[in-house]
Structure formats: C-alpha cells, structure tokens
GUBARO-653186 format. One record per residue (C-alpha): residue number from 1; x, y negated, z negated. Coordinates in Angstrom, 1 decimal. Example, Ala and Ser with C-alpha at 12.3 -4.5 7.8 and 13.67 -1.06 7.14 Angstrom:
<rs>
<r seq="1" u="12.3" v="4.5" w="-7.8"/>
<r seq="2" u="13.7" v="1.1" w="-7.1"/>
</rs>
This chain:
<rs>
<r seq="1" u="38.0" v="24.2" w="-68.6"/>
<r seq="2" u="41.1" v="21.6" w="-69.4"/>
<r seq="3" u="41.2" v="19.0" w="-67.1"/>
<r seq="4" u="44.3" v="18.4" w="-64.3"/>
<r seq="5" u="45.5" v="15.3" w="-64.4"/>
<r seq="6" u="48.0" v="14.0" w="-61.2"/>
<r seq="7" u="51.8" v="14.3" w="-61.9"/>
<r seq="8" u="53.0" v="10.6" w="-61.9"/>
<r seq="9" u="56.6" v="9.3" w="-61.1"/>
<r seq="10" u="58.5" v="8.8" w="-64.2"/>
<r seq="11" u="62.3" v="7.2" w="-64.0"/>
<r seq="12" u="65.1" v="8.3" w="-65.2"/>
<r seq="13" u="67.5" v="6.4" w="-66.6"/>
<r seq="14" u="70.8" v="5.3" w="-63.7"/>
<r seq="15" u="72.5" v="8.2" w="-62.8"/>
<r seq="16" u="74.3" v="9.5" w="-59.9"/>
<r seq="17" u="72.5" v="10.8" w="-57.0"/>
<r seq="18" u="73.1" v="14.8" w="-58.0"/>
<r seq="19" u="72.6" v="14.5" w="-61.3"/>
<r seq="20" u="69.3" v="12.7" w="-61.3"/>
<r seq="21" u="68.6" v="14.9" w="-58.0"/>
<r seq="22" u="69.2" v="18.2" w="-60.9"/>
<r seq="23" u="66.9" v="16.1" w="-63.3"/>
<r seq="24" u="64.0" v="16.1" w="-61.2"/>
<r seq="25" u="64.0" v="19.5" w="-60.0"/>
<r seq="26" u="64.0" v="21.0" w="-63.2"/>
<r seq="27" u="61.1" v="18.9" w="-64.3"/>
<r seq="28" u="59.2" v="19.7" w="-61.0"/>
<r seq="29" u="59.6" v="23.4" w="-61.9"/>
<r seq="30" u="58.3" v="22.9" w="-64.9"/>
<r seq="31" u="54.9" v="21.3" w="-63.9"/>
<r seq="32" u="54.8" v="24.0" w="-61.3"/>
<r seq="33" u="55.0" v="26.3" w="-63.9"/>
<r seq="34" u="52.1" v="24.8" w="-65.1"/>
<r seq="35" u="49.9" v="26.4" w="-61.9"/>
<r seq="36" u="50.9" v="29.9" w="-62.3"/>
<r seq="37" u="50.8" v="30.8" w="-65.9"/>
<r seq="38" u="48.0" v="30.7" w="-68.3"/>
<r seq="39" u="49.6" v="29.9" w="-71.6"/>
<r seq="40" u="52.8" v="27.8" w="-72.5"/>
<r seq="41" u="54.8" v="28.1" w="-76.0"/>
<r seq="42" u="57.9" v="26.3" w="-77.3"/>
<r seq="43" u="60.7" v="28.2" w="-79.0"/>
<r seq="44" u="63.6" v="27.5" w="-81.0"/>
<r seq="45" u="66.6" v="29.5" w="-80.4"/>
<r seq="46" u="69.1" v="30.3" w="-83.5"/>
<r seq="47" u="72.4" v="31.3" w="-82.7"/>
<r seq="48" u="71.7" v="31.5" w="-79.0"/>
<r seq="49" u="73.9" v="33.8" w="-76.9"/>
<r seq="50" u="73.7" v="33.6" w="-72.4"/>
<r seq="51" u="73.5" v="37.4" w="-72.1"/>
<r seq="52" u="70.7" v="38.2" w="-74.2"/>
<r seq="53" u="68.9" v="35.3" w="-72.9"/>
<r seq="54" u="69.7" v="36.4" w="-69.7"/>
<r seq="55" u="68.4" v="40.0" w="-70.6"/>
<r seq="56" u="65.0" v="38.4" w="-71.8"/>
<r seq="57" u="64.6" v="36.4" w="-68.5"/>
<r seq="58" u="65.0" v="40.2" w="-66.8"/>
<r seq="59" u="62.5" v="41.8" w="-69.2"/>
<r seq="60" u="59.7" v="39.2" w="-68.5"/>
<r seq="61" u="60.4" v="37.9" w="-64.9"/>
<r seq="62" u="57.1" v="39.8" w="-64.0"/>
<r seq="63" u="54.9" v="37.8" w="-66.0"/>
<r seq="64" u="56.9" v="35.0" w="-67.9"/>
<r seq="65" u="59.5" v="32.1" w="-66.9"/>
<r seq="66" u="62.0" v="30.7" w="-69.7"/>
<r seq="67" u="62.8" v="26.5" w="-69.3"/>
<r seq="68" u="65.7" v="25.7" w="-71.1"/>
<r seq="69" u="67.1" v="22.1" w="-70.7"/>
<r seq="70" u="67.8" v="19.0" w="-71.7"/>
<r seq="71" u="64.9" v="18.3" w="-74.5"/>
<r seq="72" u="63.5" v="15.1" w="-73.2"/>
<r seq="73" u="63.0" v="15.9" w="-69.6"/>
<r seq="74" u="61.3" v="18.7" w="-70.7"/>
<r seq="75" u="59.0" v="16.2" w="-72.5"/>
<r seq="76" u="58.9" v="14.3" w="-69.9"/>
<r seq="77" u="57.6" v="17.1" w="-67.4"/>
<r seq="78" u="54.7" v="17.8" w="-69.8"/>
<r seq="79" u="53.7" v="14.4" w="-70.5"/>
<r seq="80" u="54.8" v="12.1" w="-74.2"/>
<r seq="81" u="51.4" v="11.0" w="-74.5"/>
<r seq="82" u="47.5" v="11.6" w="-73.3"/>
<r seq="83" u="48.0" v="9.1" w="-70.5"/>
<r seq="84" u="51.6" v="11.0" w="-69.0"/>
<r seq="85" u="50.3" v="14.5" w="-69.8"/>
<r seq="86" u="49.9" v="16.7" w="-67.0"/>
<r seq="87" u="46.9" v="19.1" w="-68.6"/>
<r seq="88" u="44.6" v="18.3" w="-71.9"/>
<r seq="89" u="46.5" v="18.0" w="-75.3"/>
<r seq="90" u="50.1" v="19.4" w="-73.7"/>
<r seq="91" u="51.8" v="16.3" w="-75.2"/>
<r seq="92" u="50.9" v="18.2" w="-78.9"/>
<r seq="93" u="54.1" v="20.1" w="-77.3"/>
<r seq="94" u="56.3" v="17.7" w="-77.3"/>
<r seq="95" u="57.2" v="17.4" w="-80.9"/>
<r seq="96" u="58.1" v="20.9" w="-81.1"/>
<r seq="97" u="61.2" v="20.3" w="-78.2"/>
<r seq="98" u="63.9" v="19.4" w="-81.0"/>
<r seq="99" u="67.2" v="20.7" w="-81.8"/>
<r seq="100" u="67.9" v="24.2" w="-79.5"/>
<r seq="101" u="64.8" v="24.7" w="-78.0"/>
<r seq="102" u="63.0" v="25.3" w="-74.5"/>
<r seq="103" u="59.6" v="26.7" w="-73.2"/>
<r seq="104" u="58.0" v="29.5" w="-72.7"/>
<r seq="105" u="55.2" v="29.8" w="-69.6"/>
<r seq="106" u="53.3" v="33.1" w="-69.6"/>
<r seq="107" u="50.1" v="34.9" w="-68.5"/>
<r seq="108" u="50.8" v="37.7" w="-71.3"/>
<r seq="109" u="47.9" v="37.5" w="-74.2"/>
<r seq="110" u="49.1" v="36.3" w="-77.4"/>
<r seq="111" u="49.6" v="39.3" w="-79.2"/>
<r seq="112" u="51.8" v="40.9" w="-76.4"/>
<r seq="113" u="54.2" v="37.7" w="-76.8"/>
<r seq="114" u="54.3" v="38.1" w="-80.5"/>
<r seq="115" u="55.0" v="41.7" w="-80.3"/>
<r seq="116" u="57.8" v="41.4" w="-77.4"/>
<r seq="117" u="59.6" v="38.3" w="-79.3"/>
<r seq="118" u="59.3" v="40.3" w="-83.1"/>
<r seq="119" u="61.7" v="42.8" w="-81.3"/>
<r seq="120" u="64.1" v="40.4" w="-79.8"/>
<r seq="121" u="66.6" v="39.8" w="-81.8"/>
<r seq="122" u="70.7" v="41.0" w="-82.2"/>
<r seq="123" u="73.7" v="40.9" w="-84.8"/>
<r seq="124" u="76.3" v="38.3" w="-82.9"/>
<r seq="125" u="79.7" v="37.0" w="-84.3"/>
<r seq="126" u="79.7" v="33.7" w="-86.0"/>
<r seq="127" u="81.0" v="30.5" w="-84.7"/>
<r seq="128" u="83.1" v="27.6" w="-85.8"/>
<r seq="129" u="81.0" v="25.7" w="-88.3"/>
<r seq="130" u="79.2" v="28.2" w="-89.1"/>
<r seq="131" u="77.8" v="28.8" w="-92.6"/>
<r seq="132" u="79.1" v="32.3" w="-93.8"/>
<r seq="133" u="76.6" v="34.7" w="-94.5"/>
<r seq="134" u="79.3" v="37.7" w="-95.3"/>
<r seq="135" u="82.4" v="37.5" w="-96.9"/>
<r seq="136" u="85.6" v="39.1" w="-95.5"/>
<r seq="137" u="88.4" v="40.8" w="-97.4"/>
<r seq="138" u="91.7" v="42.2" w="-96.2"/>
<r seq="139" u="93.5" v="44.4" w="-98.3"/>
<r seq="140" u="97.2" v="44.7" w="-98.0"/>
<r seq="141" u="98.6" v="47.7" w="-95.9"/>
<r seq="142" u="98.9" v="48.5" w="-91.9"/>
<r seq="143" u="96.7" v="46.8" w="-89.2"/>
<r seq="144" u="96.9" v="49.7" w="-87.1"/>
<r seq="145" u="94.0" v="48.7" w="-84.9"/>
<r seq="146" u="95.6" v="46.0" w="-83.5"/>
<r seq="147" u="99.0" v="46.5" w="-81.1"/>
<r seq="148" u="101.9" v="44.8" w="-81.8"/>
<r seq="149" u="101.3" v="42.2" w="-79.0"/>
<r seq="150" u="98.8" v="40.8" w="-81.7"/>
<r seq="151" u="101.6" v="39.8" w="-84.0"/>
<r seq="152" u="101.9" v="36.0" w="-82.6"/>
<r seq="153" u="98.1" v="35.4" w="-82.6"/>
<r seq="154" u="97.4" v="37.1" w="-86.5"/>
<r seq="155" u="100.3" v="35.1" w="-87.3"/>
<r seq="156" u="98.6" v="32.2" w="-86.0"/>
<r seq="157" u="95.2" v="32.7" w="-87.4"/>
<r seq="158" u="96.8" v="32.5" w="-91.0"/>
<r seq="159" u="97.7" v="36.4" w="-92.0"/>
<r seq="160" u="100.6" v="36.9" w="-94.0"/>
<r seq="161" u="102.1" v="40.3" w="-91.6"/>
<r seq="162" u="105.0" v="41.9" w="-90.9"/>
<r seq="163" u="105.8" v="44.4" w="-87.8"/>
<r seq="164" u="107.4" v="47.5" w="-89.5"/>
<r seq="165" u="107.8" v="50.0" w="-86.5"/>
<r seq="166" u="105.5" v="48.6" w="-84.0"/>
<r seq="167" u="102.6" v="48.8" w="-86.6"/>
<r seq="168" u="101.4" v="45.2" w="-87.9"/>
<r seq="169" u="101.1" v="45.1" w="-92.0"/>
<r seq="170" u="99.3" v="42.6" w="-94.0"/>
<r seq="171" u="101.5" v="42.3" w="-97.0"/>
<r seq="172" u="99.1" v="40.5" w="-99.2"/>
<r seq="173" u="95.4" v="40.9" w="-100.2"/>
<r seq="174" u="94.1" v="37.4" w="-97.9"/>
<r seq="175" u="90.2" v="36.8" w="-98.3"/>
<r seq="176" u="89.3" v="35.0" w="-95.1"/>
<r seq="177" u="85.7" v="33.7" w="-96.0"/>
<r seq="178" u="83.5" v="34.2" w="-98.7"/>
<r seq="179" u="79.7" v="33.8" w="-98.6"/>
<r seq="180" u="78.5" v="30.3" w="-98.0"/>
<r seq="181" u="81.8" v="29.0" w="-96.4"/>
<r seq="182" u="81.8" v="26.9" w="-93.5"/>
<r seq="183" u="83.2" v="29.0" w="-90.7"/>
<r seq="184" u="86.9" v="27.2" w="-89.7"/>
<r seq="185" u="88.1" v="28.9" w="-86.4"/>
<r seq="186" u="90.9" v="30.8" w="-87.4"/>
<r seq="187" u="88.2" v="32.7" w="-89.6"/>
<r seq="188" u="85.6" v="32.9" w="-86.8"/>
<r seq="189" u="88.1" v="34.4" w="-85.0"/>
<r seq="190" u="89.0" v="37.0" w="-87.4"/>
<r seq="191" u="85.8" v="38.2" w="-88.1"/>
<r seq="192" u="85.3" v="38.6" w="-84.2"/>
<r seq="193" u="88.7" v="40.6" w="-84.3"/>
<r seq="194" u="87.3" v="42.7" w="-87.3"/>
<r seq="195" u="84.2" v="43.1" w="-85.7"/>
<r seq="196" u="82.2" v="41.6" w="-88.4"/>
<r seq="197" u="78.9" v="40.4" w="-86.3"/>
<r seq="198" u="77.4" v="37.8" w="-89.2"/>
<r seq="199" u="75.0" v="36.2" w="-87.3"/>
<r seq="200" u="71.8" v="37.0" w="-85.9"/>
<r seq="201" u="70.2" v="35.8" w="-82.7"/>
<r seq="202" u="66.8" v="35.4" w="-82.5"/>
<r seq="203" u="63.7" v="33.1" w="-81.0"/>
<r seq="204" u="61.1" v="31.5" w="-82.9"/>
<r seq="205" u="57.6" v="30.5" w="-81.1"/>
<r seq="206" u="57.2" v="27.1" w="-82.9"/>
<r seq="207" u="54.2" v="26.2" w="-80.7"/>
<r seq="208" u="51.3" v="26.9" w="-78.3"/>
<r seq="209" u="48.9" v="25.5" w="-75.4"/>
<r seq="210" u="46.5" v="27.2" w="-73.4"/>
<r seq="211" u="43.1" v="26.1" w="-72.0"/>
<r seq="212" u="43.6" v="22.5" w="-73.3"/>
<r seq="213" u="44.3" v="23.8" w="-76.9"/>
<r seq="214" u="47.7" v="23.5" w="-78.7"/>
<r seq="215" u="48.7" v="24.5" w="-82.0"/>
<r seq="216" u="51.2" v="25.2" w="-83.8"/>
<r seq="217" u="52.3" v="29.0" w="-84.2"/>
<r seq="218" u="52.7" v="30.3" w="-88.1"/>
<r seq="219" u="55.9" v="32.0" w="-88.7"/>
<r seq="220" u="54.5" v="34.8" w="-90.3"/>
</rs>
C-alpha cells in the first residue's frame, strides 16, 4: 500500500485575503480528492472550450473529478518533492503540470479512462493567433446568408463589398487565410461567420498515478 503523508501548510505569496483563501480552497479540494479516488491523471488541453469541459465533468460526475487552475497551485497540492508529497511518488506528476493542463481524479480502471477520453473531441472555431489548418477562399458574388444589417461589420473585417437591393455582394475573390497562416482577429471572425470550424478540442492524458506508482501515459 502507498504511504500516506501528513499535509504540510505551504505558505503562498502575499496576496489579498480573498485571493489567498481561494487558492487555499483549491489546494484543499485537490488534497481531499486523494482520499476519494484511486487514480490520478494529468492531462493537456488543446483548443479548450468551457462548454465541452463542462459536458465532460457532468458525464463523469459519478466516478471522476476534474481540476483546472493555476499549475503551481496544483503542484503544491500534490507535493512538489518527496518531502512535501501527500502520497508516495505523487510528486512525479508535477513535471506534467505545464501549459494548459489539469488533473483528473477517478475510480475508473485504466482501460475505461482511455476509451472514454479517446471519444472526447469536437471541431471548434479557431481563435486569433492560432495557425490556420484550412484555407478559406471567398468568390465574387452575393452573400445571401448575411442580412443587410451585417454590411458594416463585414466591411470592417476587410471584405470589399457593396449592398445591392438589400443583398450584400462581394466585389472580388478574397483569400481570408491559407494553411499555415497565423490567424488575425479579422480572419478568425470571418472563419466563424462562414461556419468553418478548423480547430479540434481534445484532451490528451499525459501521466498516471495509482498505488504509489507514477508513469507517463503513452500517446499511442
């Protein structure tokens, strides 16, 4: 059986009282979860969307719990070294808590966890600053999908357009973006307006801890 260690009070940097209380609350919730779940995973988020994450939380509410937050606080909650870790080898998960990531506490077996998260994914709209994975070419002609009230907005996004009898017309072929381009704010908005979902939300499990053993999760 893995050894259990007494939680130590870890002082946080000086902050306003309410902020410090919020940070302490996150740490305590994570530590409490260690007593309620058998397995802990770290994961990375790609093209994260709150609505999809909430759906995942609701679907797994009966057997799992997900934590997102400040990476440093999550590391503190687990213990960043052998001396401060709450359970044996738990600190070995800390190097995986980088970038946009989170913690999954669960009572599911490894096969069930993998099978479930292999199904979690969705096409979403790309955001400003992301690299375009699809090109968007607009042809000269009417844009009947947009009401005339959208004229000023589309014009401000860089489209060369005119209004003819209440219908917006594009006056020239226009390349909004090509594959590999870094999306400007205007290009990202146009992709959304034209219904192009070129990014994919996904969750990638990166490491696993159970019974005192921590291992990297294979991406295969």
